[in-house]
C-alpha positions as CSV (number, residue, x, y, z in Angstrom):
1,M,-12.6,7.9,24.2
2,L,-11.4,7.3,20.7
3,R,-14.4,6.8,18.5
4,P,-12.5,5.1,15.3
5,N,-14.2,6.6,12.1
6,P,-14.5,4.2,8.8
7,P,-12.1,4.9,6.6
8,R,-12.7,6.3,3.1
9,M,-12.7,4.0,0.3
10,I,-9.6,5.7,-1.3
11,T,-8.0,4.8,1.7
12,V,-9.0,1.3,2.0
13,V,-7.6,1.0,-1.8
14,L,-4.3,2.4,-1.2
15,A,-3.6,0.9,1.8
16,V,-4.2,-2.4,0.1
17,A,-2.6,-1.6,-2.0
18,L,0.3,-1.1,-0.9
19,I,0.0,-4.0,1.6
20,V,-0.3,-5.8,-1.6
21,V,2.6,-5.0,-3.0
22,G,4.0,-5.2,0.2
23,V,3.7,-9.0,0.1
24,S,4.3,-9.6,-3.2
25,A,7.8,-8.1,-2.1
26,T,8.8,-9.8,0.8
27,V,7.3,-13.5,1.3
28,F,4.9,-14.3,-1.7
29,P,6.0,-13.3,-4.9
30,V,3.5,-12.6,-7.3
31,D,3.6,-12.5,-11.1
32,F,0.6,-10.0,-11.8
33,V,1.8,-7.1,-9.3
34,D,4.9,-7.1,-11.0
35,T,3.3,-6.3,-14.2
36,A,0.7,-3.8,-12.6
37,L,3.5,-2.1,-10.9
38,N,5.8,-2.0,-13.8
39,V,2.4,-0.2,-15.8
40,V,2.0,2.0,-13.1
41,Q,5.3,3.1,-12.7
42,S,5.4,3.7,-16.4
43,Y,2.1,5.7,-16.5
44,V,4.0,7.7,-13.6
45,G,7.5,8.2,-14.4
46,T,9.4,6.6,-12.0
47,D,11.4,3.8,-11.6
48,I,11.5,2.5,-8.6
49,E,13.1,-1.4,-7.7
50,I,11.0,-3.1,-4.8
51,T,13.4,-4.9,-2.6
52,R,12.6,-6.6,0.4
53,E,13.1,-3.7,2.5
54,V,10.6,-1.4,0.3
55,G,8.4,-4.1,0.6
56,W,8.7,-4.1,4.2
57,L,7.8,-0.4,4.4
58,F,5.2,-0.6,1.9
59,L,3.9,-2.9,4.7
60,L,4.0,-0.5,7.1
61,A,3.0,2.2,5.5
62,G,-0.3,0.4,4.0
63,D,-1.2,-0.6,8.4
64,G,0.1,3.2,9.4
65,L,-2.8,4.3,6.3
66,L,-5.2,2.3,7.6
67,V,-4.9,3.4,11.6
68,L,-5.1,7.0,10.2
69,G,-8.0,6.6,8.3
70,S,-10.0,5.3,10.9
71,L,-8.7,7.9,13.4
72,L,-8.6,11.1,11.8
73,P,-11.7,11.9,10.2
74,G,-11.9,12.2,6.1
75,I,-8.9,10.3,6.1
């Protein structure tokens, strides 16, 4: 029987960030998300264009990260 564990806080923060960016790119555009994403991308040195398809992938990745965090200990 599976016994879900509470995910670590960093896992929850990353998953929520992915979900917020995904929602901003697909359903409800939010200006502060775009600004924060540009700051993070300039800090990291990447230039990923956030399209609707990438937004859907971010939503899927955020949900998957929450599921993995609850099923696998230590994530």
